[in-house]
N, C-alpha and C positions, 0 to 999 in steps of 0.2 A: 102190537099189531098195527096201530095207526102210524107209529114212527117208521115201521118198515114199509108201509104203503107209501108214505111221503118220500122216503129215501129211494124207493124203486118205482116211482111214478112213471119215469121215462120208459119202463119196461111194459107198461100197460098195453095190452093188445098185441103182445109178441113183437114189438118193434125192437130193432137192434140187430147186430151181426153176432151170431154165436161163435165162440171159440171154445174148443174142447181141451181139457187138461186131465192127464192121468198122473197121480202122484208117483207112481212107480217108474215112469219114463224120465230118464235123465240122459243127457248126451255129454260125453266127455271126449275131448280132443285126443288124438294119438299122442303117445308118450314123447315122441320127438318134438312135436309142436309145443307141448307143454314145457319142455326144457328150453326151447328157443324163445318162446313168447310167454312171459309170466301171466299175462291176462288170460291165456288159454288154459290155465291150470284150474279155473273154476268150471264146474259143470253147468250146462245150459238146461233151462226148463222149456220144453217145446209146448207151444199152444197151437193146436191144429184148427184149420178152418173147415175141415171135413172129418166127420166122425169115422168114416170108413178108412181114411188114411191113418187115423190114430189107432184103430184096431189092427191095421196091417203092420204098423210100427211095433205094436205090442206083440204080434205074432213073430216078428223078426227077432225081437229081444228074447222071447220065450224059446224060440228054436235054437238061438245061439247060447242060451244060458244052460248051465249044468244042473240048475235047480229044478228037480222034477215036481216040486210042490207048487210051482207057479200056476195060478188059475188060467183057464183057457181064455176067458174074457177079461179085459182090463178092469181091475177093481177100483171103486171109488171115483168114477169119472165125474168131473165137475164141468159145468157149462157156465161160461162167463160172457158178459156183453163186451164186445170189442171196445166200445167207447169208454166203458168203465175202466178197462185195463189200461188203455192209452192215457186217460186222464190221471190214473193212479201213478203211472210211470212218470208223467210230466210233473205231478205234485212231488213225487219222491226225489226227482232230480233237482227241483227247486229247493227242497229242504236241505239236500246235500250241499248245494251251492251256497245257500244262506248260512249254513253251519260253518262252512269254510270262511265266508266273509266275516262272520262274528269272531271266529278264532283269530283271523288276521288282524282285526281291529283290536282285540285284546292284546295280542303280541306287540302291536305298534304302540299301544298305550303303555305297556310295560317297558319297552325299549326306549322309545323316544320321549315319552312324557310330554313336557312342555314344548319340545321342538317340533312336534307333529303338526303344528299350525303354520310352520314356515313352508311356503309353496315350493321353494327350490328343493328342500329336503324331501317333501312328499313325492316329487317327480323322480328323485334319485332312488328312493326307497321302494317305489312301485314295482320295479323289476324283482327286487328281493322278496317282497311280500307275495307276488304272484307265484314264485317258485315254492315258497314255503306253504302256500295255501294248497297247491297241488299235492304236496307231500301229506299234509294233514287232512285234506278234504276227503280222502278215501277212508279215513278211520271213522269209527263210530258204529252205530247200530245200522244194520243193513236190512232192508225189507225183502230182498231177494228179487225185486223187480228188474234189477240191472242184468239179471241172468235170463230173462224171458226172450225166447226166440219164436217168431211167428213162422209157421210152416204152411205154405200155400197149398191149396187143393191140387191133387195130382191131375184132376181133369182140366183145371185151368192151365197148368204147366204143359200138358199134352196139347191143348188147343193152341197155346202160344207157339209151341214148336211147329205145329201144323201150319199155322199162319205164316211163320217165318220161312218155312220151306216153300210154300205156295207163292207168297208175295201178294201184292195187290194188283198185279197185271198192268201196272203203269210203268212206262219207261222213265228213266231218270235223266233223259236228255233235255237240254235247254231248247227252246224253240229256235229254228234256223233263222238266221239273219240274211237280209239281202246283201249281195256282194257289192262292194264299191261305196256304200253309204258312209262307212266309217273311215275310208281312205281319204275322203275329201276334206 
């Protein structure tokens, strides 16, 4: 209990930006895009800034699904703190990058051995090791955080569209200059 209080001390008093997650909601790209882009083959996990938008998305999934046993309301809704999610994503990306660096160092030690201390060889091998790290860096245990997609509130999107249509009522003209001053 005390460990949890210390861990979630920043949430005391309801501080933070809530994001909503429903385990049953996953987004997959269209089949054509999955064939063209290999990165699009993974499903995305949406995190909603608005609970109402999450419920609307659940209703769309339920209406398009043939499964009659789907509940009316989204089951198992989880609320997370935005800062916790962002810091977890950052930490996860650092771990993946560090794992790739360690793998690259191990490969260099195996291949080059005693020659890795020669600066000219290190400069030459750097391009090769970067390519191999990109290949190997994606392997390993995944936390699923790379699939998180933030869905903005529909009210915010509607407000942004309204402001874009209206504008700020300021002309974008530069102030007029007096004639002849630049000609002299």
